[in-house]
C-alpha positions as CSV (number, residue, x, y, z in Angstrom):
1,M,6.7,35.5,-33.3
2,K,5.2,38.8,-34.2
3,D,5.7,38.3,-38.0
4,A,4.2,34.8,-37.8
5,M,1.2,36.1,-35.9
6,E,0.6,38.9,-38.4
7,Y,1.0,36.4,-41.3
8,I,-2.0,34.4,-40.1
9,G,-4.1,37.5,-39.6
10,C,-3.6,38.4,-36.0
11,A,-3.3,41.9,-34.7
12,F,-0.1,42.0,-32.6
13,V,-0.4,44.7,-29.9
14,P,2.8,44.9,-27.8
15,I,2.3,46.8,-24.5
16,G,5.1,47.1,-22.0
17,T,5.4,47.2,-18.3
18,G,3.4,49.8,-16.4
19,A,0.7,50.1,-18.9
20,S,-2.1,48.0,-17.5
21,D,-4.7,50.7,-18.2
22,R,-3.6,50.5,-21.9
23,V,-4.0,46.7,-21.9
24,I,-7.5,47.0,-20.6
25,T,-8.5,49.8,-23.0
26,T,-6.9,48.2,-26.0
27,T,-8.3,44.8,-25.2
28,R,-11.8,46.2,-25.1
29,M,-11.3,48.4,-28.2
30,L,-10.0,45.6,-30.4
31,N,-12.2,42.8,-28.9
32,T,-9.0,40.9,-28.1
33,N,-9.4,37.2,-27.5
34,V,-5.9,35.9,-26.8
35,M,-3.2,37.2,-24.4
36,H,0.4,36.1,-24.1
37,A,2.1,37.1,-20.9
38,T,4.1,35.9,-18.0
39,P,2.0,34.0,-15.4
40,S,2.7,36.7,-12.8
41,Y,1.4,39.5,-15.1
42,A,-1.7,37.5,-15.9
43,L,-2.4,37.3,-12.2
44,Y,-1.5,40.9,-11.7
45,L,-3.7,42.2,-14.5
46,A,-6.7,40.2,-13.1
47,E,-6.2,41.9,-9.7
48,Y,-5.6,45.3,-11.3
49,A,-8.9,44.9,-13.2
50,K,-10.8,43.8,-10.1
51,K,-9.6,46.8,-8.1
52,R,-11.1,49.0,-10.9
53,G,-14.5,47.2,-10.8
54,I,-13.8,45.2,-13.9
55,N,-14.4,41.4,-14.0
56,P,-11.3,40.0,-15.7
57,A,-13.6,37.5,-17.6
58,E,-15.3,40.5,-19.2
59,L,-12.0,41.4,-21.0
60,G,-12.9,38.6,-23.5
61,F,-9.8,36.5,-23.5
62,K,-10.7,33.0,-24.6
63,K,-7.1,31.7,-24.5
64,I,-4.1,32.9,-22.5
65,T,-0.6,31.6,-23.2
66,V,2.0,32.1,-20.6
67,G,5.8,31.6,-20.4
68,A,9.1,33.0,-19.5
69,E,8.8,32.0,-15.8
70,L,7.3,29.3,-13.6
71,G,3.6,29.4,-13.0
72,G,1.6,28.1,-16.0
73,G,2.3,24.5,-15.0
74,I,1.6,24.9,-11.3
75,P,-1.9,23.6,-10.8
76,S,-3.0,26.3,-8.3
77,V,-1.6,29.2,-10.5
78,R,-3.1,27.7,-13.6
79,K,-6.5,27.3,-12.0
80,Q,-6.5,30.9,-10.6
81,I,-5.7,32.4,-14.1
82,Q,-8.3,30.2,-15.8
83,D,-10.9,31.0,-13.2
84,D,-10.2,34.8,-13.2
85,Y,-10.5,35.1,-17.0
86,N,-12.8,32.1,-17.8
87,A,-10.2,31.2,-20.4
88,I,-8.1,28.3,-21.5
89,L,-4.5,28.5,-20.3
90,T,-1.5,27.0,-22.1
91,E,2.1,27.2,-21.1
92,G,4.7,27.8,-23.9
93,L,8.3,26.6,-23.8
94,G,11.2,28.7,-24.9
95,N,14.9,28.3,-25.6
96,S,15.8,28.1,-21.9
97,D,13.3,25.3,-21.5
98,T,14.0,23.2,-24.6
99,A,17.6,23.9,-25.5
100,P,19.1,21.7,-22.7
101,V,17.0,18.8,-23.9
102,F,18.2,19.1,-27.5
103,W,21.8,20.0,-26.7
104,G,22.0,17.1,-24.2
105,M,21.1,14.5,-26.8
C-alpha cells in the first residue's frame, strides 16, 4: 500500500502506537487531508485532540479510511467519526474480510 500511495504522489507518514502528539503535529505541518486508521484509533484521536483544546475537524482530514476491526460499518461509530472530523469515512476490506468469500467459491 505504501508504494502505491507514493507512486500516485502521496506522502506516506507512518506513525505508530503511543504517538498521538506526533500525529497531530505532523498532520498540521504537512496539511494532511487523509487518515487511514482503525475505527477505535480515529475515535481515540478525536478525544485526545479535544482534551488538548483542539477541534478534530481543524486537523484538516477530508477523508478517513478505517479497517482492521469492526466499527466503520456501524452507523453510530461511523457518524461519530464523521461528525468529529467533518470528514467522509470509508471502510476498507482486507484479506480476513474478503479471503473467505473468494476461497469459498
